[in-house]
C-alpha positions in Angstrom: 0.2 -0.1 -0.1 2.8 2.4 1.0 4.6 1.4 -2.1 1.8 2.3 -4.3 1.0 5.5 -3.3 4.8 6.6 -3.4 5.0 5.9 -7.1 1.9 7.9 -7.6 3.5 11.0 -6.0 6.5 10.2 -7.6 4.4 10.4 -11.1 2.7 13.8 -10.0 6.0 15.4 -9.2 7.6 14.4 -11.9 4.5 15.8 -14.4 4.9 19.1 -12.3 8.7 19.0 -13.0 7.9 18.6 -16.9 5.2 21.8 -16.8 7.5 24.0 -15.0 10.4 23.1 -17.7 7.6 23.5 -20.6 6.6 27.2 -19.1 10.6 28.1 -18.6 11.0 27.4 -22.4 8.1 29.2 -23.8 9.4 32.3 -21.5 12.9 32.1 -23.1 10.8 31.9 -26.6 8.9 34.6 -26.1 10.6 37.4 -23.8 8.3 38.7 -20.8 7.3 42.5 -21.5 9.0 44.8 -18.5 6.8 46.1 -16.3 6.1 50.0 -17.2 6.6 52.8 -14.5 3.6 54.4 -13.2 2.7 57.2 -15.8 2.4 60.4 -14.1 -0.5 61.9 -16.4 -0.2 66.1 -16.0 -2.3 66.8 -18.9 -5.4 68.1 -18.1 -8.3 66.5 -20.2 -10.2 68.6 -22.6 -13.3 69.4 -20.4 -11.0 71.0 -17.8 -9.5 73.6 -20.0 -12.4 76.0 -19.2 -11.5 75.6 -15.1 -8.5 77.0 -13.3 -7.7 75.5 -10.0 -5.9 77.0 -7.7 -4.8 75.9 -4.3 -4.2 79.0 -1.5 -4.9 79.7 2.4 -8.3 81.4 1.8 -8.2 81.9 5.8 -8.0 85.1 5.9 -11.2 86.2 3.9 -14.0 87.7 6.2 -16.5 89.1 3.2 -16.5 89.2 -0.1 -18.6 92.7 0.0 -16.1 95.1 -1.6 -17.4 97.7 0.9 -15.6 95.4 3.6 -13.1 93.5 1.7 -9.4 94.3 3.5 -7.8 90.6 3.4 -5.6 89.0 0.3 -8.0 86.3 -0.3 -11.0 88.6 -0.3 -9.6 91.3 -2.0 -8.4 88.9 -5.0 -11.4 87.6 -5.4 -13.4 90.7 -5.2 -11.4 91.9 -8.1 -12.7 89.2 -10.5 -16.4 90.3 -9.4 -16.2 94.1 -10.1 -15.1 96.8 -12.2 -13.9 100.2 -10.4 -13.7 103.6 -12.1 -10.0 103.3 -12.9 -7.8 100.5 -12.6 -4.3 99.4 -12.9 -3.1 97.3 -15.6 -0.4 94.4 -14.4 2.5 95.0 -14.7 2.5 98.8 -14.7 1.7 100.1 -10.8 2.7 103.8 -11.8 -0.1 104.9 -14.6 -3.9 104.4 -13.7 -6.2 103.3 -16.8 -9.7 104.1 -17.8 -12.4 101.3 -16.8 -15.7 101.9 -16.1 -14.8 105.9 -16.5 -14.0 106.2 -19.7 -12.2 109.5 -19.0 -12.2 111.9 -16.6 -11.4 115.6 -15.5 -9.5 117.4 -12.6 -10.0 121.2 -11.2 -7.0 123.1 -11.3 -7.0 123.2 -7.3 -7.0 119.5 -7.6 -10.2 118.9 -5.6 -13.0 118.2 -8.2 -12.8 115.2 -10.2 -15.5 114.7 -12.9 -15.8 111.0 -14.4 -17.3 110.2 -17.6 -19.0 106.9 -17.5 -18.9 104.7 -20.1 -21.9 103.7 -21.8 -23.0 100.3 -22.5 -22.0 98.2 -19.5 -24.3 96.2 -17.9 -24.1 94.1 -14.4 -24.1 90.5 -14.2 -27.9 91.0 -13.5 -28.3 92.7 -16.9 -29.3 96.0 -15.0 -27.2 99.1 -16.6 -24.5 100.4 -14.8 -24.5 104.3 -14.7 -23.9 107.3 -12.7 -26.8 106.0 -10.1 -24.5 103.1 -9.6 -21.2 104.8 -9.1 -22.9 107.1 -6.9 -24.6 104.6 -4.7 -21.3 102.5 -4.6 -19.0 105.3 -3.2 -21.5 106.5 -1.0 -22.0 103.1 0.6 -18.5 102.5 1.5 -18.5 106.0 3.6 -22.1 104.9 5.0 -21.2 101.4 6.2 -17.5 102.7 7.8 -15.9 99.4 7.5 -12.3 98.7 8.3 -10.8 99.5 4.4 -13.5 102.8 4.1 -10.5 104.6 5.3 -9.0 104.4 1.6 -11.6 106.7 0.4 -13.0 108.8 3.6 -8.9 110.2 3.4 -10.0 112.1 0.7 -13.8 112.1 0.6 -15.5 112.2 4.4 -19.0 112.9 3.6 -21.5 111.1 1.0 -23.1 113.9 -0.3 -19.8 114.9 -1.6 -19.9 111.6 -4.6 -22.8 113.5 -6.7 -24.5 112.9 -9.9 -24.0 115.1 -12.9 -26.1 113.4 -15.4 -26.6 109.8 -16.1 -23.0 109.1 -17.4 -21.3 111.9 -15.5 -20.8 111.9 -11.5 -18.6 114.4 -9.6 -16.3 113.7 -6.5 -15.1 116.6 -4.3 -12.4 115.8 -2.1 -11.9 117.5 1.4 -8.4 118.9 0.7 -5.9 118.9 -2.6 -3.8 115.9 -3.2 -1.9 114.6 -6.7 -4.1 113.1 -8.6 -2.0 110.3 -9.5 -2.5 109.5 -5.2 -6.2 109.8 -5.3 -6.7 107.8 -8.7 -4.4 104.9 -7.4 -6.9 104.6 -4.4 -9.8 104.6 -6.8 -8.3 100.8 -8.0 -8.7 99.7 -4.3 -11.2 97.3 -3.9 -13.4 100.1 -1.8 -13.5 101.6 -5.7 -15.9 98.7 -6.8 -19.1 99.5 -8.3 -22.4 97.2 -7.1 -25.6 97.1 -8.6 -27.9 99.2 -6.5 -31.2 97.2 -7.4 -29.3 93.8 -6.6 -27.8 94.8 -3.5 -30.8 97.1 -2.1 -33.1 93.8 -2.9 -31.2 91.9 -0.3 -30.8 95.1 2.6 -32.1 94.2 5.9 -31.9 96.3 9.0 -30.5 99.4 7.5 -27.1 97.1 6.2 -27.3 98.0 2.7 -27.3 94.6 1.7 -23.6 94.1 3.7 -24.7 90.8 5.1 -26.1 89.3 1.9 -23.1 90.6 -0.1 -20.7 88.3 2.1 -20.9 85.3 0.1 -22.9 86.7 -3.0 -22.0 88.9 -5.6 -23.3 91.9 -7.8 -20.7 93.4 -10.0 -20.1 93.9 -13.7 -17.1 92.3 -13.8 -15.7 89.1 -15.7 -16.9 86.4 -12.9 -19.7 85.7 -10.5 -19.5 84.4 -7.2 -21.5 81.2 -7.6 -20.8 79.9 -4.1 -18.4 80.4 -1.0 -18.1 77.1 1.2 -15.9 78.3 4.3 -12.7 76.3 4.8 -13.5 74.5 1.5 -13.4 76.4 -1.8 -14.7 79.5 -3.2 -16.3 79.1 -7.1 -16.6 82.2 -9.4 -18.6 81.3 -12.9 -18.1 83.4 -16.2 -20.6 86.7 -16.4 -22.7 86.2 -19.5 -22.8 89.8 -19.7 -19.5 90.8 -19.5 -18.9 94.1 -21.3 -15.5 93.2 -22.1 -16.3 89.8 -23.8 -16.7 86.5 -22.2 -13.6 85.4 -20.4 -12.0 82.4 -22.0 -11.8 80.4 -18.5 -15.8 79.3 -17.4 -15.1 78.6 -13.9 -12.2 79.4 -11.0 -12.2 77.2 -8.2 -10.1 78.6 -5.3 -9.8 75.6 -3.2 -8.7 76.3 0.5 -5.5 74.7 1.0 -3.5 76.0 4.3 -0.5 73.9 4.2 1.8 74.5 1.6 3.3 70.8 1.7 -0.2 69.8 0.3 0.1 72.6 -2.1 3.3 71.0 -3.3 1.5 67.4 -3.4 -0.9 68.8 -5.2 0.4 71.0 -8.3 3.2 68.1 -8.9 0.3 65.9 -9.4 -1.5 68.3 -11.9 -4.5 68.3 -9.8 -4.6 72.0 -9.4 -3.4 74.8 -12.2 -1.7 77.6 -9.6 -0.3 76.8 -6.1 0.0 80.0 -3.9 1.6 79.6 -1.3 4.8 77.2 -1.3 7.9 78.3 0.8 11.7 78.6 -0.7 12.5 75.3 0.1 9.6 73.7 -2.0 10.5 76.5 -4.8 13.7 74.8 -5.0 12.3 71.2 -4.8 10.1 72.1 -7.8 13.1 74.4 -10.2 13.7 72.3 -13.6 10.8 70.1 -13.1 9.1 69.3 -16.1 5.7 70.8 -16.9 6.3 73.2 -13.9 6.8 77.0 -14.3 7.8 79.3 -11.4 6.8 83.2 -11.7 8.1 85.4 -9.4 7.2 88.8 -8.7 8.7 91.4 -6.1 5.8 92.2 -3.9 5.4 95.4 -2.2 6.2 94.5 1.5 9.3 95.8 2.8 11.2 94.1 5.8 13.2 96.2 8.0 14.9 97.0 11.7 13.4 99.9 13.4 15.5 101.5 15.7 13.8 104.1 18.7 16.0 107.0 18.6 14.6 107.7 22.0 16.6 104.8 23.0 20.6 105.6 23.4 22.9 105.6 21.9 20.4 104.9 18.9 19.6 108.7 18.6 22.9 109.1 17.1 23.0 109.1 13.8 26.7 107.4 13.3 25.7 104.5 15.4 22.1 103.8 13.2 25.2 103.9 10.2 27.1 101.6 12.1 24.2 99.0 12.5 23.6 99.6 8.7 27.5 98.8 7.5 27.3 95.8 10.1 24.5 93.4 8.3 25.3 91.0 5.6 22.5 91.6 3.5 23.5 89.4 0.5 23.8 86.6 2.9 20.4 86.9 4.3 19.0 87.3 1.0 20.6 84.2 -0.7 21.4 81.9 2.4 18.0 82.5 4.7 15.5 83.3 2.0 17.1 81.6 -0.6 16.1 84.1 -3.3 12.8 84.4 -2.1 13.7 88.3 -1.8 15.8 91.2 -3.5 18.1 93.0 -1.4 16.3 96.8 -1.3 17.3 99.5 1.5 14.6 102.5 0.4 11.5 103.1 1.9 9.2 102.6 -1.5 9.4 99.2 -2.8 10.8 98.4 -6.4 7.7 98.8 -9.3 5.9 101.9 -7.4 6.8 105.8 -8.3 9.7 107.0 -6.8 11.2 103.7 -6.0 14.8 104.3 -5.5 17.3 101.6 -6.4 20.2 103.0 -4.4 21.7 100.0 -1.7 25.2 101.7 -0.5 25.2 99.8 2.7 27.3 96.4 2.8 28.7 94.2 5.3 31.7 96.5 6.3 33.0 95.7 10.1 35.7 98.2 9.6 33.5 101.0 8.9 30.9 100.3 11.4 33.7 100.4 13.9 35.1 103.7 12.8 31.5 104.9 13.2 31.0 103.6 16.1 34.2 105.0 17.7 33.8 108.7 16.2 30.1 108.2 18.2 31.7 108.0 21.2 31.2 104.1 21.7 34.5 102.3 20.7 33.4 99.5 22.4 30.1 99.0 21.4 26.7 98.7 23.6 24.0 96.1 24.5 20.7 96.5 22.9 17.3 94.4 22.6 16.2 93.2 18.9 12.4 91.8 19.3 11.4 89.8 16.7 8.4 87.2 16.0 9.2 83.4 17.2 8.6 82.5 13.4 10.4 81.3 10.7 12.2 83.5 8.6 12.1 86.2 11.7 13.9 84.1 13.9 16.6 83.1 11.9 17.2 86.3 10.2 17.7 87.9 14.1 20.3 85.3 14.9 22.1 86.3 11.7 21.6 90.0 12.6 22.7 89.4 16.1 26.1 87.4 15.1 26.7 90.2 12.3 26.5 93.1 15.2 28.6 91.4 17.3 31.8 91.3 14.8 31.5 95.4 15.4 30.9 94.7 19.0 27.6 95.6 19.5 26.0 93.0 21.7 22.4 92.1 20.7 19.9 90.3 23.0 16.9 88.5 21.2 13.5 89.1 22.4 10.7 87.0 21.0 7.4 87.7 21.3 4.1 87.0 19.3 3.2 89.4 16.4 0.4 90.7 18.1 2.0 91.5 21.5 4.7 93.0 19.5 3.1 95.3 17.8 1.0 96.8 20.5 4.1 97.4 21.9 5.9 98.8 19.1 2.5 101.1 18.2 3.5 102.5 22.0 7.0 103.1 21.1 8.2 100.7 23.9 10.9 98.5 21.5 14.5 99.0 21.4 15.2 97.3 17.8 12.5 95.5 16.2 12.5 93.3 13.4 9.3 93.8 11.4 7.4 94.5 7.9 5.3 97.0 6.0 3.1 96.1 3.1 1.4 98.8 1.0 -2.5 98.9 1.1 -2.5 100.7 -2.5 0.1 101.3 -4.9 0.9 104.8 -4.6 4.2 106.2 -2.7 2.2 108.2 -0.3 1.2 105.2 1.6 5.2 104.0 2.5 6.4 107.6 2.7 3.7 108.8 5.2 4.7 105.4 7.2 8.2 105.9 7.0 8.7 109.9 7.0 6.1 111.5 8.7 5.9 110.9 12.0 2.5 113.6 12.4 0.8 110.5 11.0 2.0 108.4 13.9 3.0 105.4 12.1 6.5 103.7 11.9 8.4 107.0 12.1 6.7 107.9 15.1 6.9 104.0 16.5 10.8 104.8 16.3 10.3 108.2 17.7 11.8 110.2 14.5 10.6 113.7 14.9 11.8 114.7 11.4 10.3 118.1 10.1 12.3 117.9 7.3 11.3 114.2 6.3 7.5 115.0 7.2 7.3 118.5 5.0 8.4 116.7 2.1 6.3 113.9 2.4 3.3 116.0 2.6 4.4 118.3 0.0 4.9 114.9 -2.5 1.4 114.2 -1.9 0.2 117.5 -3.2 2.3 117.6 -6.3 0.5 117.0 -9.5 3.2 116.6 -11.9 3.9 112.7 -12.2 7.7 113.6 -13.0 8.4 116.1 -10.2 6.5 113.9 -7.6 8.9 110.8 -8.5 12.0 113.2 -8.4 10.5 114.1 -4.8 10.3 110.6 -3.5 13.7 109.7 -4.4 14.9 112.7 -2.8 13.2 111.3 0.8 14.2 108.2 0.1 18.0 109.3 0.2 17.5 111.5 3.1 15.9 108.5 5.1 18.3 106.2 3.9 21.0 108.5 5.8 19.4 109.5 8.4 16.4 107.6 9.1 15.5 105.2 12.2 15.5 102.5 9.7 17.5 99.2 8.3 15.5 98.4 5.6 16.8 95.0 4.7 14.8 93.3 1.8 12.0 93.5 -0.2 9.7 90.6 -0.4 9.5 88.2 -3.8 6.4 86.5 -4.2 6.5 82.6 -6.6 3.5 82.1 -8.0 3.6 78.1 -9.1 2.0 77.5 -12.3 1.4 74.0 -14.5 2.6 74.7 -18.1 -0.8 74.6 -19.3 -1.7 78.1 -17.6 -1.2 80.9 -20.1 -1.9 84.7 -20.0 -0.8 84.8 -16.3 0.5 88.4 -15.1 2.2 88.0 -11.8 0.7 90.7 -9.1 3.4 92.5 -6.8 0.0 93.5 -4.9 -1.7 89.8 -4.7 -5.1 91.0 -5.5 -5.2 93.1 -8.8 -4.4 89.8 -10.7 -7.2 89.3 -13.3 -8.2 86.2 -14.6 -10.0 87.2 -17.4 -6.9 87.1 -19.0 -5.9 83.8 -18.4 -6.3 80.8 -20.1 -5.2 77.3 -20.4 -3.7 75.1 -23.2 -2.0 72.0 -23.5 1.2 71.9 -25.7 3.2 75.1 -27.2 
């Protein structure tokens, strides 16, 4: 019995061996096709060519009502929904262009502006955009008194100063004369948006002029209409069929709320989004040279600087302040810490604006720094506090400055504070040295000149106890100058004066990178973040 079983087993085994040998022979005769690597499909399907998907952090958005919008995300979106009397056309942020107003005149005393409204513009509702709509919209900003209203009310304090002349003419009378380029620039901000009075008033309640409804609805004449806003999820815009400049190429814009840059990086690499908004310097370095990826960089309008409180000795001595400027390795900060996501800039008006001065005379020169300190009476240096937020890249920059100044004999103690605590103390003149930033609200040099040069407005010059009448007077005079070339020269003079005498070390101007898939065309990067015009963007696969 056992012997029979054994023979059967051997027979089965022999058959298996024969089958295996035959299979191997077959494989040798017909080679197995090697496994193909997983394909990274990056080209969008044809149905996606009319849709733009953006990954960005939209958490700062509070309201999409242009009378209230004051945050980056909300201003960006509002700019796609509404037209304004005048606007800038990127990349030019110096010369204002006609939009709803096809022309205008300014009175000889620079106080009265008469705007002629373009005929034939319709809101998304089909209602006509005329003088009534312009008057209603700008008066509404003044009446609602929201945070952003100051952009308009710094010139026009009462609603009745904005009046209808006829159906297509509007007159605006300013409280005081200012340079026309200054006032017109402020009208390009979101508060200058023209809303549809009939639609807005149909949703008004409790005297709010429709503001509650306008938080997440639109009533404009711009290229897009707000379809939906799901908080912490996405904002969806659809093309306005009544857009007076013609239908935009993209029929839908989806702005996905993706707060983490690492998640944005993954999405843009996979081709799941068309634009990533908030990538960091090291992530940009990872993507450099990647097929299918385009990196667009633009100098933003934000300056990072050290404020030096001249009420604190020895910072009251101009030679001490110059010694600090000569102690810092600016190039190392830009290249090694910020990895190129900044440009060295040392004057108060950022590159790209009227009056911008590219002069960068300061560099790390410890011999010069020590010489200046000795002339000021501090041959052995001194001790000082530098306050900074405890975040990247600020803490790294503060540490680098501490090391640089130590070489000149200046002993820096770094004090870390949350931004809210730091700025509260800074606004009360309570800091010695401070590492801080200043962003331009609208693209006119007055915004920076007032802050850095005019202590009377109690902004940056005042916070650093720098009461310089020459700088303050020049700032105020430049705001009134009607001639663009003369105004440009005045701001350059102011910048040079502050560069040598002021209480600031301007370290750099931030660079903002936008990361795009290469099928996105017509994208013009924006240094302000909210003048982008999505109506000029389209998608095309291939060259």
